[in-house]
Structures are given as structure tokens and as C-alpha cells.
C-alpha atoms as an extended CHARMM CRD file, in Angstrom:
* protein
*
       130  EXT
         1         1  UNK       CA             97.2050000000      128.5000000000      134.8950000000  PROA      1               0.0000000000
         2         2  UNK       CA            100.7160000000      127.0930000000      134.6630000000  PROA      2               0.0000000000
         3         3  UNK       CA            103.4590000000      127.0290000000      132.0640000000  PROA      3               0.0000000000
         4         4  UNK       CA            102.7930000000      123.3200000000      131.4780000000  PROA      4               0.0000000000
         5         5  UNK       CA             99.3880000000      124.3270000000      130.0300000000  PROA      5               0.0000000000
         6         6  UNK       CA            101.0420000000      126.5700000000      127.3870000000  PROA      6               0.0000000000
         7         7  UNK       CA            101.5520000000      125.3950000000      123.7950000000  PROA      7               0.0000000000
         8         8  UNK       CA            105.0910000000      126.8120000000      123.9390000000  PROA      8               0.0000000000
         9         9  UNK       CA            106.0740000000      124.9090000000      127.0900000000  PROA      9               0.0000000000
        10        10  UNK       CA            108.5200000000      122.5150000000      125.3920000000  PROA      10              0.0000000000
        11        11  UNK       CA            110.4300000000      125.2770000000      123.5650000000  PROA      11              0.0000000000
        12        12  UNK       CA            110.0270000000      128.2480000000      125.9000000000  PROA      12              0.0000000000
        13        13  UNK       CA            113.2170000000      130.2980000000      126.2270000000  PROA      13              0.0000000000
        14        14  UNK       CA            111.8880000000      132.4110000000      129.1160000000  PROA      14              0.0000000000
        15        15  UNK       CA            111.2250000000      129.2790000000      131.1440000000  PROA      15              0.0000000000
        16        16  UNK       CA            114.8660000000      128.2330000000      130.8670000000  PROA      16              0.0000000000
        17        17  UNK       CA            116.5750000000      131.6320000000      130.9050000000  PROA      17              0.0000000000
        18        18  UNK       CA            114.9480000000      133.4570000000      133.7920000000  PROA      18              0.0000000000
        19        19  UNK       CA            112.0920000000      131.4250000000      135.2080000000  PROA      19              0.0000000000
        20        20  UNK       CA            109.7030000000      134.4020000000      135.1090000000  PROA      20              0.0000000000
        21        21  UNK       CA            107.0470000000      132.4980000000      133.1850000000  PROA      21              0.0000000000
        22        22  UNK       CA            107.2070000000      129.7540000000      135.8140000000  PROA      22              0.0000000000
        23        23  UNK       CA            106.0770000000      132.2260000000      138.4260000000  PROA      23              0.0000000000
        24        24  UNK       CA            103.8910000000      134.5640000000      136.3140000000  PROA      24              0.0000000000
        25        25  UNK       CA            102.5760000000      132.7820000000      133.1840000000  PROA      25              0.0000000000
        26        26  UNK       CA             99.7180000000      135.3020000000      132.9260000000  PROA      26              0.0000000000
        27        27  UNK       CA            102.3060000000      138.0330000000      132.2760000000  PROA      27              0.0000000000
        28        28  UNK       CA            104.1560000000      136.0590000000      129.6070000000  PROA      28              0.0000000000
        29        29  UNK       CA            103.6630000000      137.5930000000      126.1500000000  PROA      29              0.0000000000
        30        30  UNK       CA            103.8580000000      134.1710000000      124.5220000000  PROA      30              0.0000000000
        31        31  UNK       CA            101.4270000000      132.2920000000      126.7990000000  PROA      31              0.0000000000
        32        32  UNK       CA             98.7080000000      130.4340000000      124.8720000000  PROA      32              0.0000000000
        33        33  UNK       CA             96.7180000000      127.7330000000      126.6810000000  PROA      33              0.0000000000
        34        34  UNK       CA             96.6970000000      124.2770000000      125.0590000000  PROA      34              0.0000000000
        35        35  UNK       CA             92.9800000000      123.9580000000      125.7700000000  PROA      35              0.0000000000
        36        36  UNK       CA             92.2250000000      126.6020000000      123.1180000000  PROA      36              0.0000000000
        37        37  UNK       CA             93.9470000000      124.7700000000      120.2560000000  PROA      37              0.0000000000
        38        38  UNK       CA             92.9360000000      121.7790000000      118.1660000000  PROA      38              0.0000000000
        39        39  UNK       CA             95.0190000000      119.4670000000      116.0320000000  PROA      39              0.0000000000
        40        40  UNK       CA             93.6850000000      119.1400000000      112.5030000000  PROA      40              0.0000000000
        41        41  UNK       CA             93.3540000000      115.5890000000      111.1550000000  PROA      41              0.0000000000
        42        42  UNK       CA             94.7020000000      116.5750000000      107.7180000000  PROA      42              0.0000000000
        43        43  UNK       CA             95.6510000000      119.5870000000      105.5860000000  PROA      43              0.0000000000
        44        44  UNK       CA             93.9350000000      121.4050000000      102.7380000000  PROA      44              0.0000000000
        45        45  UNK       CA             95.3260000000      120.0860000000       99.4570000000  PROA      45              0.0000000000
        46        46  UNK       CA             96.2700000000      116.7280000000      100.9920000000  PROA      46              0.0000000000
        47        47  UNK       CA             95.2760000000      113.5220000000       99.2160000000  PROA      47              0.0000000000
        48        48  UNK       CA             93.1460000000      111.2260000000      101.3670000000  PROA      48              0.0000000000
        49        49  UNK       CA             91.6040000000      107.8590000000      100.5060000000  PROA      49              0.0000000000
        50        50  UNK       CA             87.8800000000      107.2460000000      100.7480000000  PROA      50              0.0000000000
        51        51  UNK       CA             85.9850000000      103.9530000000      100.9780000000  PROA      51              0.0000000000
        52        52  UNK       CA             83.1060000000      104.4830000000       98.5950000000  PROA      52              0.0000000000
        53        53  UNK       CA             80.6930000000      102.6650000000       96.2890000000  PROA      53              0.0000000000
        54        54  UNK       CA             78.8770000000      104.2640000000       93.3500000000  PROA      54              0.0000000000
        55        55  UNK       CA             75.6700000000      102.4240000000       94.2800000000  PROA      55              0.0000000000
        56        56  UNK       CA             74.6200000000      100.1450000000       97.1240000000  PROA      56              0.0000000000
        57        57  UNK       CA             74.7470000000       97.1950000000       94.7350000000  PROA      57              0.0000000000
        58        58  UNK       CA             78.4780000000       97.7240000000       94.0960000000  PROA      58              0.0000000000
        59        59  UNK       CA             81.2980000000       96.8470000000       96.4810000000  PROA      59              0.0000000000
        60        60  UNK       CA             83.1440000000       99.6750000000       98.1750000000  PROA      60              0.0000000000
        61        61  UNK       CA             86.5340000000      100.5190000000       96.7710000000  PROA      61              0.0000000000
        62        62  UNK       CA             89.3900000000      102.8180000000       97.7340000000  PROA      62              0.0000000000
        63        63  UNK       CA             89.3690000000      106.1310000000       95.8630000000  PROA      63              0.0000000000
        64        64  UNK       CA             91.7740000000      109.0680000000       96.1950000000  PROA      64              0.0000000000
        65        65  UNK       CA             90.2830000000      112.4630000000       96.9930000000  PROA      65              0.0000000000
        66        66  UNK       CA             91.6840000000      115.9110000000       97.7280000000  PROA      66              0.0000000000
        67        67  UNK       CA             90.8360000000      117.8470000000      100.8860000000  PROA      67              0.0000000000
        68        68  UNK       CA             89.5260000000      121.2570000000       99.8170000000  PROA      68              0.0000000000
        69        69  UNK       CA             88.2030000000      122.5350000000      103.1660000000  PROA      69              0.0000000000
        70        70  UNK       CA             88.0850000000      121.8820000000      106.8960000000  PROA      70              0.0000000000
        71        71  UNK       CA             84.9690000000      123.4510000000      108.3830000000  PROA      71              0.0000000000
        72        72  UNK       CA             82.5990000000      123.5870000000      111.3060000000  PROA      72              0.0000000000
        73        73  UNK       CA             78.9940000000      122.5580000000      110.6390000000  PROA      73              0.0000000000
        74        74  UNK       CA             76.7830000000      124.6090000000      112.9780000000  PROA      74              0.0000000000
        75        75  UNK       CA             73.6220000000      122.6260000000      112.2490000000  PROA      75              0.0000000000
        76        76  UNK       CA             75.2240000000      119.2970000000      113.1220000000  PROA      76              0.0000000000
        77        77  UNK       CA             77.6590000000      120.7580000000      115.6850000000  PROA      77              0.0000000000
        78        78  UNK       CA             80.7180000000      118.9590000000      114.3340000000  PROA      78              0.0000000000
        79        79  UNK       CA             83.9210000000      119.5050000000      112.4160000000  PROA      79              0.0000000000
        80        80  UNK       CA             84.0260000000      118.2600000000      108.8220000000  PROA      80              0.0000000000
        81        81  UNK       CA             86.6030000000      117.2810000000      106.2100000000  PROA      81              0.0000000000
        82        82  UNK       CA             85.4470000000      118.3090000000      102.7120000000  PROA      82              0.0000000000
        83        83  UNK       CA             86.8570000000      116.2650000000       99.8270000000  PROA      83              0.0000000000
        84        84  UNK       CA             86.5200000000      116.0760000000       96.0630000000  PROA      84              0.0000000000
        85        85  UNK       CA             87.9130000000      113.7670000000       93.4490000000  PROA      85              0.0000000000
        86        86  UNK       CA             87.3490000000      111.9890000000       90.1940000000  PROA      86              0.0000000000
        87        87  UNK       CA             87.2800000000      108.2640000000       89.7010000000  PROA      87              0.0000000000
        88        88  UNK       CA             87.3350000000      106.0810000000       86.5950000000  PROA      88              0.0000000000
        89        89  UNK       CA             84.7790000000      103.2920000000       86.6640000000  PROA      89              0.0000000000
        90        90  UNK       CA             83.5700000000      100.6520000000       84.2620000000  PROA      90              0.0000000000
        91        91  UNK       CA             79.8650000000      100.7340000000       83.5850000000  PROA      91              0.0000000000
        92        92  UNK       CA             77.5780000000       99.7730000000       80.7130000000  PROA      92              0.0000000000
        93        93  UNK       CA             80.4730000000       98.3130000000       78.7370000000  PROA      93              0.0000000000
        94        94  UNK       CA             82.7520000000      101.3750000000       78.9140000000  PROA      94              0.0000000000
        95        95  UNK       CA             84.8980000000      103.4800000000       81.2110000000  PROA      95              0.0000000000
        96        96  UNK       CA             83.4610000000      106.6760000000       82.6510000000  PROA      96              0.0000000000
        97        97  UNK       CA             84.7920000000      109.4230000000       84.8600000000  PROA      97              0.0000000000
        98        98  UNK       CA             82.7150000000      110.0240000000       87.9470000000  PROA      98              0.0000000000
        99        99  UNK       CA             83.2460000000      113.2580000000       89.8840000000  PROA      99              0.0000000000
       100       100  UNK       CA             82.8010000000      113.0480000000       93.6220000000  PROA      100             0.0000000000
       101       101  UNK       CA             82.4390000000      115.6680000000       96.3120000000  PROA      101             0.0000000000
       102       102  UNK       CA             81.5110000000      115.0160000000       99.9170000000  PROA      102             0.0000000000
       103       103  UNK       CA             82.0650000000      115.7980000000      103.5570000000  PROA      103             0.0000000000
       104       104  UNK       CA             82.9750000000      113.5800000000      106.4830000000  PROA      104             0.0000000000
       105       105  UNK       CA             83.0980000000      114.2590000000      110.2010000000  PROA      105             0.0000000000
       106       106  UNK       CA             86.5550000000      114.2960000000      111.7480000000  PROA      106             0.0000000000
       107       107  UNK       CA             85.5620000000      111.1260000000      113.6030000000  PROA      107             0.0000000000
       108       108  UNK       CA             85.4180000000      109.3280000000      110.2200000000  PROA      108             0.0000000000
       109       109  UNK       CA             89.1320000000      109.8800000000      109.6170000000  PROA      109             0.0000000000
       110       110  UNK       CA             90.4590000000      106.3720000000      110.1510000000  PROA      110             0.0000000000
       111       111  UNK       CA             87.0460000000      104.7500000000      109.5360000000  PROA      111             0.0000000000
       112       112  UNK       CA             85.8800000000      105.7420000000      106.0350000000  PROA      112             0.0000000000
       113       113  UNK       CA             88.4860000000      108.4040000000      105.1860000000  PROA      113             0.0000000000
       114       114  UNK       CA             92.1610000000      107.4830000000      105.4900000000  PROA      114             0.0000000000
       115       115  UNK       CA             95.4080000000      109.4260000000      105.3210000000  PROA      115             0.0000000000
       116       116  UNK       CA             97.2650000000      106.6810000000      103.4330000000  PROA      116             0.0000000000
       117       117  UNK       CA             96.2230000000      104.2580000000      100.7250000000  PROA      117             0.0000000000
       118       118  UNK       CA             97.6400000000      101.3460000000      102.7220000000  PROA      118             0.0000000000
       119       119  UNK       CA             95.3860000000      102.1460000000      105.7220000000  PROA      119             0.0000000000
       120       120  UNK       CA             92.3550000000      102.3520000000      103.4430000000  PROA      120             0.0000000000
       121       121  UNK       CA             93.1170000000       99.0630000000      101.7070000000  PROA      121             0.0000000000
       122       122  UNK       CA             93.6680000000       97.3130000000      105.0470000000  PROA      122             0.0000000000
       123       123  UNK       CA             90.3280000000       98.6130000000      106.3840000000  PROA      123             0.0000000000
       124       124  UNK       CA             88.5740000000       97.5150000000      103.1830000000  PROA      124             0.0000000000
       125       125  UNK       CA             90.0660000000       94.0100000000      103.4980000000  PROA      125             0.0000000000
       126       126  UNK       CA             88.8540000000       93.7760000000      107.0990000000  PROA      126             0.0000000000
       127       127  UNK       CA             85.3480000000       94.8680000000      106.0960000000  PROA      127             0.0000000000
       128       128  UNK       CA             85.2310000000       92.3520000000      103.2630000000  PROA      128             0.0000000000
       129       129  UNK       CA             86.1870000000       89.5110000000      105.6720000000  PROA      129             0.0000000000
       130       130  UNK       CA             83.0550000000       90.1500000000      107.7610000000  PROA      130             0.0000000000
């Protein structure tokens, strides 16, 4: 174990001031190995944009959704982004509100779930070209 493996490495005062953590990182009270931390793809409460179609017969569109949870699915052994939202859609001659709730694996962020509307619209355009 070295100081370079610590999450505090770039801002460590002990490293600069006395060099003790360079020699004895196991005795540093702030030492936390980078290998034990993950970076979350988004935050709870954040608006994300989902490519979604109400039925298979309809084309996918970009819909906003709110992240309400980030969780680990033990059965599927993966991390999931849980979203919910409401979308207005025209059907049967009128406009209706459809409420949506779903989960996506973290690997889907950037594929079917996007952090910006522009990214989602660009991905939708590329899919429609195929």
C-alpha cells in the first residue's frame, strides 16, 4: 500500500508537510484506498433523459426522468439507476399523462439513459439513421 493508492493523495497535507504518510501510509489516520470507492454515474434528484417508447409500434423519444435511487440488485449482481417521470403523449385523439418508473444498469448510462438532453437527442438521431 502506498500513498498514491489513497483517495486523499492529491490534497494530503501530511504528505507535503512531514512525509510520514509516504513512509507509513498504514499509520495515516486519513488513508482510504481508492480501490474501495466507486464513482456514481449521477445523483439522486438529478434529471436524466431516457430513450423510451410507449409501445413497440411507436418510435422512441427523449423523455426527462428524475433519479430517485441508486441501488445494488443482488439477484442480477449489478448496480442500478432508478428513475421516475411523467410524460405527455397524444393518443386516441387527445393528450394524456403517462407516469413512468423504471431501473437501468449503470452500463446503460450513455446508451439509453443520458445525463443531458443534448446527448440523448444525438443518440436518438444516430439510432434513427440506422
